[in-house]
DSSP file (Angstrom, degrees, kcal/mol; ACC not computed):
  #  RESIDUE AA STRUCTURE BP1 BP2  ACC     N-H-->O    O-->H-N    N-H-->O    O-->H-N    TCO  KAPPA ALPHA  PHI   PSI    X-CA   Y-CA   Z-CA
    1    1 A X              0   0    0      0, 0.0     3,-0.1     0, 0.0     2,-0.1   0.000 360.0 360.0 360.0 130.6    7.3   32.1 -140.4
    2    2 A X    >   -     0   0    0      1,-0.2     3,-0.5    30,-0.1     2,-0.3  -0.224 360.0 -53.6 -89.8-168.9    9.6   29.7 -142.3
    3    3 A X  T 3  S-     0   0    0     27,-0.8     4,-0.2     1,-0.2    -1,-0.2  -0.472 113.0 -22.6 -70.9 126.5    8.7   26.7 -144.1
    4    4 A X  T >   -     0   0    0     -2,-0.3     3,-2.0     1,-0.2    -1,-0.2   0.866  69.0-164.7  38.9  71.2    6.6   24.2 -141.9
    5    5 A X  T <  S+     0   0    0     -3,-0.5    29,-0.7     1,-0.3    -1,-0.2   0.632  78.2  63.2 -66.7 -13.4    7.7   25.4 -138.6
    6    6 A X  T 3  S+     0   0    0     27,-0.1     2,-0.7     2,-0.1    -1,-0.3   0.516  80.7  96.5 -87.3   0.1    6.5   22.4 -136.7
    7    7 A X    <   -     0   0    0     -3,-2.0     2,-0.3    -4,-0.2    27,-0.1  -0.781  68.7-142.5 -94.5 120.2    8.8   20.0 -138.5
    8    8 A X        -     0   0    0     -2,-0.7    56,-3.0    54,-0.4    57,-1.0  -0.609   4.0-152.1 -83.3 135.8   12.0   19.3 -136.6
    9    9 A X  E     -ab  35  65A   0     25,-2.5    27,-2.2    -2,-0.3     2,-0.7  -0.918  12.9-153.0-101.2 132.9   15.2   18.9 -138.3
   10   10 A X  E     -ab  36  66A   0     55,-2.7    57,-3.4    -2,-0.5     2,-0.5  -0.917   9.4-167.2-113.3 114.7   17.6   16.5 -136.3
   11   11 A X  E     -ab  37  67A   0     25,-3.2    27,-2.6    -2,-0.7     2,-0.7  -0.891   9.8-167.1-110.6 136.5   21.2   17.2 -136.9
   12   12 A X  E     +ab  38  68A   0     55,-3.0    57,-2.2    -2,-0.5     2,-0.4  -0.896  33.7 140.0-122.1  94.6   23.9   14.6 -135.7
   13   13 A X        -     0   0    0     25,-1.6    59,-0.1    -2,-0.7    -2,-0.1  -0.992  34.7-172.1-144.2 132.5   27.3   16.4 -136.0
   14   14 A X        +     0   0    0     -2,-0.4     2,-0.7    57,-0.3    -1,-0.1   0.653  68.1  86.9 -97.6 -19.4   30.3   16.4 -133.6
   15   15 A X     >  -     0   0    0      1,-0.2     4,-2.8     2,-0.0     5,-0.2  -0.725  64.4-156.0 -90.6 120.0   32.2   19.1 -135.4
   16   16 A X  H  > S+     0   0    0     -2,-0.7     4,-2.6     1,-0.2     5,-0.2   0.848  93.2  54.2 -58.8 -34.6   31.3   22.6 -134.1
   17   17 A X  H  > S+     0   0    0      1,-0.2     4,-2.8     2,-0.2    -1,-0.2   0.961 112.4  43.5 -70.5 -47.0   32.4   24.3 -137.2
   18   18 A X  H  > S+     0   0    0      1,-0.2     4,-2.7     2,-0.2    -2,-0.2   0.909 110.7  54.9 -65.7 -36.7   30.2   22.0 -139.4
   19   19 A X  H  X S+     0   0    0     -4,-2.8     4,-2.7     1,-0.2     5,-0.2   0.930 110.5  45.9 -54.3 -48.2   27.4   22.4 -137.0
   20   20 A X  H  X S+     0   0    0     -4,-2.6     4,-2.6     2,-0.2    -1,-0.2   0.900 111.8  53.0 -62.7 -39.5   27.5   26.2 -137.3
   21   21 A X  H  X S+     0   0    0     -4,-2.8     4,-2.1     2,-0.2    -2,-0.2   0.923 110.3  46.9 -62.6 -43.7   27.8   25.9 -141.1
   22   22 A X  H  X S+     0   0    0     -4,-2.7     4,-2.3     2,-0.2    -2,-0.2   0.943 113.6  46.4 -61.2 -48.9   24.8   23.8 -141.3
   23   23 A X  H  X S+     0   0    0     -4,-2.7     4,-2.3     1,-0.2    -1,-0.2   0.901 112.9  50.8 -64.2 -38.7   22.7   26.0 -139.1
   24   24 A X  H  X S+     0   0    0     -4,-2.6     4,-2.3    -5,-0.2    -1,-0.2   0.872 108.4  52.3 -67.1 -33.4   23.9   29.0 -141.0
   25   25 A X  H  X S+     0   0    0     -4,-2.1     4,-1.1     2,-0.2    -2,-0.2   0.896 110.9  49.0 -62.8 -44.4   22.9   27.4 -144.3
   26   26 A X  H  <>S+     0   0    0     -4,-2.3     5,-2.4     1,-0.2     3,-0.4   0.935 111.9  46.7 -60.5 -47.8   19.5   26.7 -142.9
   27   27 A X  H ><5S+     0   0    0     -4,-2.3     3,-1.9     1,-0.3    -2,-0.2   0.888 106.3  57.1 -66.4 -40.6   19.0   30.1 -141.7
   28   28 A X  H 3<5S+     0   0    0     -4,-2.3    -1,-0.3     1,-0.3    -2,-0.2   0.787 108.2  50.5 -57.0 -30.3   20.2   31.6 -145.0
   29   29 A X  T 3<5S-     0   0    0     -4,-1.1    -1,-0.3    -3,-0.4    -2,-0.2   0.300 115.8-116.9 -92.8   9.5   17.4   29.6 -146.8
   30   30 A X  T < 5 +     0   0    0     -3,-1.9     2,-1.3     1,-0.2   -27,-0.8   0.819  59.1 157.5  54.0  34.5   14.9   30.9 -144.4
   31   31 A X      < -     0   0    0     -5,-2.4    -1,-0.2   -29,-0.2    -2,-0.1  -0.752  16.8-178.0 -87.0  97.2   14.3   27.3 -143.1
   32   32 A X        +     0   0    0     -2,-1.3    -1,-0.2    -3,-0.1   -30,-0.1   0.323  30.6 131.1 -87.8   8.8   12.8   28.2 -139.7
   33   33 A X        -     0   0    0    -30,-0.2   -25,-0.1     1,-0.1   -28,-0.1  -0.297  67.8 -98.9 -68.0 147.8   12.3   24.8 -138.4
   34   34 A X        -     0   0    0    -29,-0.7   -25,-2.5   -27,-0.1     2,-0.5  -0.433  36.7-152.4 -59.0 134.6   13.6   23.8 -135.0
   35   35 A X  E     -a    9   0A   0    -27,-0.2     2,-0.4    -2,-0.1   -25,-0.2  -0.975   6.4-163.0-116.5 121.0   16.8   22.1 -135.2
   36   36 A X  E     -a   10   0A   0    -27,-2.2   -25,-3.2    -2,-0.5     2,-0.5  -0.827  14.0-155.6 -91.2 129.9   17.7   19.6 -132.5
   37   37 A X  E     -a   11   0A   0     -2,-0.4     2,-0.4   -27,-0.2   -25,-0.2  -0.934  14.0-173.4-117.7 131.4   21.5   18.8 -132.4
   38   38 A X  E     -a   12   0A   0    -27,-2.6   -25,-1.6    -2,-0.5     3,-0.0  -0.977  12.7-155.3-115.1 136.8   23.2   15.7 -131.0
   39   39 A X  S    S+     0   0    0     -2,-0.4    34,-0.5   -27,-0.2     2,-0.3   0.450  72.3  22.3-100.6  -2.3   26.9   15.6 -130.9
   40   40 A X  S  > S-     0   0    0     32,-0.1     4,-2.2     1,-0.1     5,-0.2  -0.986  82.4-103.4-152.9 163.9   27.6   11.9 -131.0
   41   41 A X  H  > S+     0   0    0     32,-1.5     4,-2.5    34,-0.7     5,-0.2   0.827 115.6  55.1 -55.8 -36.3   25.9    8.7 -132.1
   42   42 A X  H  > S+     0   0    0     31,-0.5     4,-2.5     2,-0.2    -1,-0.2   0.953 110.1  46.1 -68.8 -42.7   24.9    7.5 -128.7
   43   43 A X  H  > S+     0   0    0      1,-0.2     4,-2.1     2,-0.2     5,-0.2   0.916 111.9  50.9 -60.7 -41.3   23.1   10.8 -127.9
   44   44 A X  H  X S+     0   0    0     -4,-2.2     4,-2.6     1,-0.2     5,-0.2   0.954 112.3  46.8 -65.0 -47.0   21.4   10.7 -131.3
   45   45 A X  H  X S+     0   0    0     -4,-2.5     4,-2.7     1,-0.2     6,-0.2   0.912 110.8  53.7 -64.4 -43.1   20.2    7.1 -130.7
   46   46 A X  H  <>S+     0   0    0     -4,-2.5     5,-2.0     1,-0.2     4,-0.4   0.891 112.8  44.0 -56.3 -40.3   19.0    8.0 -127.1
   47   47 A X  H  <5S+     0   0    0     -4,-2.1     3,-0.3     3,-0.2    -2,-0.2   0.928 119.0  39.0 -71.5 -49.2   17.0   10.8 -128.5
   48   48 A X  H  <5S+     0   0    0     -4,-2.6    -2,-0.2    -5,-0.2    -3,-0.2   0.811 122.3  40.5 -74.5 -30.1   15.4    9.1 -131.4
   49   49 A X  T  <5S-     0   0    0     -4,-2.7    -1,-0.2    -5,-0.2    -2,-0.2   0.337 108.5-124.3-103.2   3.0   14.8    5.7 -129.8
   50   50 A X  T   5 +     0   0    0     -4,-0.4     6,-0.5    -3,-0.3     2,-0.2   0.924  67.1 115.0  61.3  49.6   13.7    7.4 -126.5
   51   51 A X    > < +     0   0    0     -5,-2.0     3,-1.4    -6,-0.2    -1,-0.2  -0.779  49.9  24.4-137.4-179.4   16.1    5.8 -124.1
   52   52 A X  G >  S-     0   0    0      1,-0.3     3,-1.3    -2,-0.2    -9,-0.0  -0.392 128.9  -8.9  69.1-136.8   18.9    6.6 -121.8
   53   53 A X  G 3  S+     0   0    0      1,-0.2    -1,-0.3    -2,-0.1   -10,-0.0   0.776 143.3  52.0 -65.1 -26.5   19.0   10.2 -120.6
   54   54 A X  G X  S+     0   0    0     -3,-1.4     3,-2.3   -11,-0.1    -1,-0.2   0.498  79.7 129.7 -93.1   0.0   16.3   10.9 -123.0
   55   55 A X  T <  S+     0   0    0     -3,-1.3    -4,-0.2     1,-0.3    -5,-0.1  -0.216  78.9  16.5 -59.9 146.1   14.0    8.0 -121.8
   56   56 A X  T 3  S+     0   0    0     -6,-0.5    -1,-0.3     1,-0.1    -5,-0.1   0.600  99.5 136.5  67.8   7.1   10.4    9.3 -121.1
   57   57 A X  S <  S-     0   0    0     -3,-2.3     2,-1.8     1,-0.2    -1,-0.1   0.093  78.9 -61.6 -67.3-169.4   11.3   12.4 -123.1
   58   58 A X    >   -     0   0    0      1,-0.2     3,-1.5     2,-0.1    -1,-0.2  -0.617  59.7-180.0 -81.2  93.7    8.8   13.7 -125.6
   59   59 A X  T 3  S+     0   0    0     -2,-1.8    -1,-0.2     1,-0.3    -2,-0.1   0.595  70.6  70.2 -71.4  -9.8    8.7   10.7 -127.8
   60   60 A X  T 3  S+     0   0    0      1,-0.1     2,-1.8    -3,-0.1    -1,-0.3   0.618  72.0  94.4 -86.2  -7.5    6.3   12.3 -130.1
   61   61 A X    <   +     0   0    0     -3,-1.5     2,-0.6   -54,-0.0    -1,-0.1  -0.613  53.8 169.5 -80.6  91.8    8.8   14.7 -131.4
   62   62 A X        -     0   0    0     -2,-1.8   -54,-0.4     1,-0.0   -14,-0.0  -0.902  33.7-119.8-104.3 131.0    9.9   12.8 -134.4
   63   63 A X        -     0   0    0     -2,-0.6   -54,-0.2     1,-0.1    31,-0.2  -0.263   3.9-137.6 -67.3 154.5   12.0   14.7 -136.7
   64   64 A X  S    S+     0   0    0    -56,-3.0    30,-0.6     1,-0.3     2,-0.3   0.856  89.8   3.4 -72.2 -40.4   11.0   15.4 -140.3
   65   65 A X  E     -bc   9  94A   0    -57,-1.0   -55,-2.7    28,-0.1     2,-0.5  -0.992  65.5-142.9-151.3 148.5   14.5   14.7 -141.5
   66   66 A X  E     -bc  10  95A   0     28,-2.0    30,-3.5    -2,-0.3     2,-0.7  -0.964   7.5-155.4-119.6 125.7   17.7   13.6 -139.9
   67   67 A X  E     -bc  11  96A   0    -57,-3.4   -55,-3.0    -2,-0.5     2,-0.6  -0.901  23.6-165.8-100.5 115.3   21.1   15.1 -141.1
   68   68 A X  E     -bc  12  97A   0     28,-3.2    30,-3.3    -2,-0.7     2,-0.4  -0.894  15.8-154.1-116.9 116.0   23.6   12.5 -140.2
   69   69 A X  E     - c   0  98A   0    -57,-2.2    30,-0.2    -2,-0.6     3,-0.1  -0.703  12.3-146.5 -80.5 138.1   27.4   12.9 -140.1
   70   70 A X  S    S+     0   0    0     28,-1.1     7,-3.6    -2,-0.4     2,-1.3   0.899  82.8  64.8 -72.8 -39.6   29.3    9.7 -140.5
   71   71 A X  S    S+     0   0    0      5,-0.2     2,-0.3     6,-0.1   -57,-0.3  -0.684  71.2 153.1 -91.4  96.2   32.3   10.2 -138.4
   72   72 A X        -     0   0    0     -2,-1.3   -32,-0.1   -59,-0.1     2,-0.1  -0.870  44.0-113.7-124.1 149.2   30.9   10.5 -135.0
   73   73 A X  S    S+     0   0    0    -34,-0.5     2,-2.4    -2,-0.3   -32,-1.5  -0.436  93.5  10.1 -77.1 158.6   32.3    9.7 -131.5
   74   74 A X  S    S+     0   0    0    -34,-0.1     2,-0.4   -33,-0.1    -1,-0.1  -0.415 138.0  20.9  74.6 -70.4   30.9    6.9 -129.5
   75   75 A X  S    S-     0   0    0     -2,-2.4   -34,-0.7     3,-0.0   -33,-0.1  -0.995  87.8-128.4-133.5 125.0   28.7    5.3 -132.2
   76   76 A X     >  -     0   0    0     -2,-0.4     4,-1.9   -35,-0.1     3,-0.3  -0.134  26.9-103.9 -74.1 167.2   29.5    6.1 -135.9
   77   77 A X  H  > S+     0   0    0     -7,-3.6     4,-2.6     1,-0.2     5,-0.2   0.866 118.2  55.0 -65.2 -32.6   26.9    7.4 -138.4
   78   78 A X  H  > S+     0   0    0     -8,-0.4     4,-2.4     1,-0.2    -1,-0.2   0.883 108.7  46.9 -65.3 -35.3   26.5    4.0 -140.1
   79   79 A X  H  > S+     0   0    0     -3,-0.3     4,-2.2     2,-0.2    -1,-0.2   0.821 110.2  54.0 -77.0 -28.9   25.7    2.2 -136.9
   80   80 A X  H  X S+     0   0    0     -4,-1.9     4,-2.2     2,-0.2    -2,-0.2   0.960 110.8  46.0 -59.7 -53.6   23.3    5.0 -136.0
   81   81 A X  H  X S+     0   0    0     -4,-2.6     4,-2.4     1,-0.2     5,-0.2   0.906 109.7  54.6 -58.0 -44.3   21.6    4.5 -139.2
   82   82 A X  H  X S+     0   0    0     -4,-2.4     4,-1.5     1,-0.2    -1,-0.2   0.954 111.1  45.3 -53.6 -52.1   21.6    0.6 -138.8
   83   83 A X  H  X S+     0   0    0     -4,-2.2     4,-0.6     1,-0.2    -1,-0.2   0.844 110.5  52.6 -68.7 -32.5   19.9    0.8 -135.5
   84   84 A X  H >< S+     0   0    0     -4,-2.2     3,-0.8     1,-0.2     6,-0.3   0.906 110.1  49.0 -65.4 -38.4   17.3    3.4 -136.7
   85   85 A X  H 3< S+     0   0    0     -4,-2.4    -2,-0.2     1,-0.2    -1,-0.2   0.806 108.2  54.6 -71.1 -26.0   16.3    1.2 -139.6
   86   86 A X  H 3< S+     0   0    0     -4,-1.5     2,-0.5    -5,-0.2    -1,-0.2   0.573  96.0  83.7 -82.8 -12.2   16.0   -1.9 -137.3
   87   87 A X  S XX S-     0   0    0     -3,-0.8     4,-1.7    -4,-0.6     3,-1.3  -0.854  73.8-141.0-108.7 130.7   13.6   -0.1 -135.0
   88   88 A X  T 34 S+     0   0    0     -2,-0.5     3,-0.4     1,-0.3     4,-0.3   0.874 101.3  52.5 -49.9 -42.8    9.8    0.2 -135.7
   89   89 A X  T 34 S+     0   0    0      1,-0.2    -1,-0.3     2,-0.1    60,-0.1   0.778 122.8  24.8 -74.0 -24.9    9.6    3.7 -134.6
   90   90 A X  T X4 S+     0   0    0     -3,-1.3     3,-1.3    -6,-0.3    -1,-0.2   0.359  86.1 110.2-114.9   2.4   12.4    5.1 -136.8
   91   91 A X  T 3< S+     0   0    0     -4,-1.7    -2,-0.1    -3,-0.4    -3,-0.1   0.822  87.0  34.5 -51.8 -38.3   12.4    2.7 -139.5
   92   92 A X  T 3  S+     0   0    0     -4,-0.3    54,-0.3    -3,-0.1    -1,-0.3   0.397  82.2 129.0-106.4   6.6   11.0    5.2 -142.1
   93   93 A X    <   -     0   0    0     -3,-1.3     2,-0.2    -9,-0.2   -28,-0.1  -0.359  66.8-111.8 -56.5 130.0   12.6    8.4 -141.0
   94   94 A X  E     -c   65   0A   0    -30,-0.6   -28,-2.0   -31,-0.2     2,-0.5  -0.466  36.8-168.2 -62.7 129.6   14.3   10.2 -143.8
   95   95 A X  E     -c   66   0A   0     19,-0.2    21,-2.4    -2,-0.2    22,-1.3  -0.984   8.7-169.5-125.4 127.8   18.1   10.2 -143.2
   96   96 A X  E     -cd  67 117A   0    -30,-3.5   -28,-3.2    -2,-0.5     2,-0.4  -0.964  18.0-139.5-116.3 118.6   20.3   12.4 -145.2
   97   97 A X  E     -cd  68 118A   0     20,-2.8    22,-3.1    -2,-0.6     2,-0.6  -0.651   9.7-160.7 -80.1 127.8   24.0   11.6 -144.7
   98   98 A X  E     +cd  69 119A   0    -30,-3.3   -28,-1.1    -2,-0.4     2,-0.4  -0.921  26.0 161.9-108.7 125.8   26.3   14.5 -144.5
   99   99 A X  E     - d   0 120A   0     20,-2.4    22,-3.4    -2,-0.6   -30,-0.0  -0.994  45.2-160.2-146.7 147.0   29.9   13.5 -145.3
  100  100 A X  S    S+     0   0    0     -2,-0.4     2,-0.2    20,-0.2    -1,-0.1   0.414  70.6 107.3 -96.5  -3.2   33.2   14.9 -146.3
  101  101 A X        -     0   0    0      1,-0.1    -2,-0.1     2,-0.0    20,-0.1  -0.518  51.1-167.9 -80.2 142.0   34.3   11.4 -147.4
  102  102 A X        +     0   0    0     -2,-0.2    -1,-0.1    18,-0.1     2,-0.1   0.272  44.8 133.0-101.9   7.6   34.6   10.5 -151.1
  103  103 A X     >  -     0   0    0      1,-0.2     4,-1.4     2,-0.1     3,-0.2  -0.357  50.7-153.1 -62.0 129.3   34.8    6.9 -150.3
  104  104 A X  H  > S+     0   0    0      1,-0.2     4,-2.7     2,-0.2     5,-0.2   0.821  96.2  64.5 -71.1 -32.9   32.5    4.8 -152.5
  105  105 A X  H  > S+     0   0    0      2,-0.2     4,-2.4     1,-0.2    -1,-0.2   0.875 101.2  48.5 -48.7 -45.6   32.5    2.3 -149.7
  106  106 A X  H  > S+     0   0    0     -3,-0.2     4,-3.3     2,-0.2     5,-0.2   0.927 111.2  49.8 -62.6 -51.4   30.8    4.8 -147.4
  107  107 A X  H  X S+     0   0    0     -4,-1.4     4,-2.3     2,-0.2     5,-0.3   0.931 111.9  47.0 -57.4 -52.3   28.3    5.6 -150.0
  108  108 A X  H  X S+     0   0    0     -4,-2.7     4,-3.3     2,-0.2     5,-0.2   0.940 115.0  47.2 -57.8 -51.9   27.4    1.9 -150.7
  109  109 A X  H  X S+     0   0    0     -4,-2.4     4,-1.8     1,-0.2    -1,-0.2   0.912 111.5  50.4 -59.5 -45.2   27.2    1.1 -147.1
  110  110 A X  H  <>S+     0   0    0     -4,-3.3     5,-2.4     1,-0.2    -1,-0.2   0.864 114.3  41.2 -61.4 -38.9   25.1    3.9 -146.3
  111  111 A X  H ><5S+     0   0    0     -4,-2.3     3,-1.7     3,-0.2    -1,-0.2   0.863 111.8  58.6 -71.4 -36.3   22.6    3.3 -149.1
  112  112 A X  H 3<5S+     0   0    0     -4,-3.3    -2,-0.2     1,-0.3    -1,-0.2   0.851 106.8  48.4 -65.4 -27.3   22.7   -0.4 -148.2
  113  113 A X  T 3<5S-     0   0    0     -4,-1.8    -1,-0.3    -5,-0.2    -2,-0.2   0.384 131.3 -92.9 -91.4   5.7   21.6    0.5 -144.6
  114  114 A X  T < 5 +     0   0    0     -3,-1.7   -19,-0.2     1,-0.2    -3,-0.2   0.733  61.2 166.0 100.2  21.3   18.9    2.6 -145.9
  115  115 A X      < -     0   0    0     -5,-2.4    -1,-0.2     1,-0.1   -19,-0.2  -0.389  26.5-150.9 -63.0 146.9   20.1    6.1 -146.2
  116  116 A X        -     0   0    0    -21,-2.4     2,-0.3     1,-0.3   -20,-0.2   0.777  69.5  -5.4 -87.7 -31.1   17.7    8.3 -148.2
  117  117 A X  E     -d   96   0A   0    -22,-1.3   -20,-2.8    -7,-0.1     2,-0.4  -0.998  57.1-137.1-166.1 154.7   20.2   10.6 -149.5
  118  118 A X  E     -d   97   0A   0     -2,-0.3     2,-0.4   -22,-0.2   -20,-0.2  -0.964  13.9-176.4-124.4 134.7   23.9   11.8 -149.4
  119  119 A X  E     -d   98   0A   0    -22,-3.1   -20,-2.4    -2,-0.4     2,-0.3  -0.984  20.7-138.7-130.3 127.6   25.2   15.3 -149.3
  120  120 A X  E     -d   99   0A   0     -2,-0.4     2,-1.0   -22,-0.2   -20,-0.2  -0.635  21.9-122.1 -82.0 139.1   28.9   15.9 -149.5
  121  121 A X        -     0   0    0    -22,-3.4    -1,-0.1    -2,-0.3   -23,-0.0  -0.705  37.7-153.2 -84.0 107.5   30.0   18.6 -147.1
  122  122 A X        -     0   0    0     -2,-1.0    -3,-0.0     2,-0.2   -22,-0.0  -0.252  21.0-130.7 -77.0 166.2   31.6   20.9 -149.7
  123  123 A X  S    S+     0   0    0      1,-0.0     2,-0.6   -23,-0.0    -1,-0.1   0.637  91.5  84.0 -81.3 -21.8   34.4   23.3 -148.8
  124  124 A X     >  -     0   0    0      1,-0.2     4,-2.2     2,-0.0    -2,-0.2  -0.758  68.2-156.5 -92.0 116.2   32.4   25.9 -150.6
  125  125 A X  H  > S+     0   0    0     -2,-0.6     4,-2.7     1,-0.2     5,-0.2   0.863  92.3  54.7 -62.2 -36.9   29.7   27.5 -148.4
  126  126 A X  H  > S+     0   0    0      2,-0.2     4,-2.3     1,-0.2    -1,-0.2   0.914 109.3  46.7 -65.9 -44.3   27.6   28.6 -151.3
  127  127 A X  H  > S+     0   0    0      2,-0.2     4,-2.5     1,-0.2    -1,-0.2   0.914 113.6  49.9 -61.6 -40.6   27.4   25.1 -152.7
  128  128 A X  H  X S+     0   0    0     -4,-2.2     4,-2.2     2,-0.2    -2,-0.2   0.933 109.4  50.6 -63.3 -46.0   26.6   23.8 -149.3
  129  129 A X  H  X S+     0   0    0     -4,-2.7     4,-2.3     1,-0.2    -2,-0.2   0.893 111.4  48.5 -61.5 -41.2   23.9   26.4 -148.8
  130  130 A X  H  X S+     0   0    0     -4,-2.3     4,-2.2     2,-0.2    -1,-0.2   0.866 109.5  52.3 -66.9 -37.6   22.3   25.5 -152.1
  131  131 A X  H  X S+     0   0    0     -4,-2.5     4,-1.9     1,-0.2    -2,-0.2   0.882 111.6  47.8 -60.0 -38.6   22.5   21.8 -151.2
  132  132 A X  H  X S+     0   0    0     -4,-2.2     4,-3.1     2,-0.2     5,-0.2   0.885 107.0  56.3 -68.9 -42.0   20.7   22.7 -148.0
  133  133 A X  H  X S+     0   0    0     -4,-2.3     4,-2.4     1,-0.2    -2,-0.2   0.936 109.3  44.9 -56.2 -48.1   18.1   24.7 -149.8
  134  134 A X  H  X S+     0   0    0     -4,-2.2     4,-2.5     1,-0.2    -1,-0.2   0.864 112.1  52.7 -63.8 -36.8   17.2   21.8 -152.0
  135  135 A X  H  X>S+     0   0    0     -4,-1.9     4,-2.7     2,-0.2     5,-0.6   0.940 109.3  50.0 -60.7 -47.7   17.1   19.4 -149.0
  136  136 A X  I  X>S+     0   0    0     -4,-3.1     4,-2.0     1,-0.2     5,-0.5   0.927 112.5  45.5 -62.4 -42.7   14.8   21.7 -147.2
  137  137 A X  I  X>S+     0   0    0     -4,-2.4     5,-2.0    -5,-0.2     4,-1.0   0.930 120.4  41.0 -69.3 -34.9   12.4   22.1 -150.1
  138  138 A X  I  X>S+     0   0    0     -4,-2.5     5,-2.7     3,-0.2     4,-0.7   0.997 124.8  30.9 -76.8 -61.8   12.4   18.4 -150.8
  139  139 A X  I  <5S+     0   0    0     -4,-2.7    -3,-0.2     1,-0.2    -2,-0.2   0.807 128.2  37.5 -65.6 -30.9   12.3   16.9 -147.3
  140  140 A X  I  <<S+     0   0    0     -4,-2.0    -1,-0.2    -5,-0.6    -3,-0.2   0.657 132.9  16.6 -97.3 -15.3   10.3   19.7 -145.5
  141  141 A X  I  <<S+     0   0    0     -4,-1.0    -3,-0.2    -5,-0.5    -2,-0.1   0.735 128.0  31.8-121.9 -45.8    7.9   20.5 -148.2
  142  142 A X  I  <<S+     0   0    0     -5,-2.0    -3,-0.2    -4,-0.7     2,-0.2   0.869  91.1  93.5 -92.7 -32.7    7.5   18.0 -151.1
  143  143 A X      < -     0   0    0     -5,-2.7     2,-0.5    -6,-0.2    -5,-0.0  -0.386  65.6-142.3 -70.5 130.2    8.1   14.7 -149.4
  144  144 A X        -     0   0    0     -2,-0.2     2,-0.1     1,-0.0    -1,-0.1  -0.817  25.6-131.0 -92.8 124.4    5.1   12.8 -148.2
  145  145 A X        -     0   0    0     -2,-0.5     3,-0.1     1,-0.1   -52,-0.1  -0.401  22.3-101.1 -75.9 148.2    6.1   11.1 -144.9
  146  146 A X        -     0   0    0    -54,-0.3    -1,-0.1     1,-0.1     3,-0.1  -0.426  55.6 -94.8 -56.3 139.3    5.4    7.4 -144.2
  147  147 A X        -     0   0    0      1,-0.1    -1,-0.1    -2,-0.1     2,-0.1  -0.351  45.8-101.0 -63.0 142.1    2.3    7.4 -142.0
  148  148 A X        -     0   0    0      1,-0.1     2,-0.6    -3,-0.1    -1,-0.1  -0.366  31.1-130.5 -64.5 133.7    3.1    7.2 -138.3
  149  149 A X              0   0    0    -61,-0.1    -1,-0.1     1,-0.1    -3,-0.0  -0.756 360.0 360.0 -81.9 120.6    2.8    3.8 -136.7
  150  150 A X              0   0    0     -2,-0.6    -1,-0.1     0, 0.0    -2,-0.1   0.516 360.0 360.0 -99.2 360.0    0.8    3.9 -133.6
């Protein structure tokens, strides 16, 4: 049993290599949480806001943390973040932005829209694994979640 197995990690990532990398980093750290993956911003919003093809789905599955890539097809990461923060249901979900961008603009926009944290996708797998380990410890173990709004 890994850390807090009932807590879902929601990964929004369109690049299959980065997806595989992230999943491998989680496994390497024995983070056994279920990972739900969306491959574009529209799919992510449908899942989190319970609409579209996901409407009437299990709307009680709220992830413990969202790992959000910025450069996504259909709806980009910043727009996904904007919509999540505008919605009562998802307003307080922890969102960690994964980015390969060094653009300060992206950082500022992301924090301005309510991102909780930023992780640069490093080229070095060990560094990334370490970043994921710390994320897991923090968001899955130490962080006290905002109480669910009924």
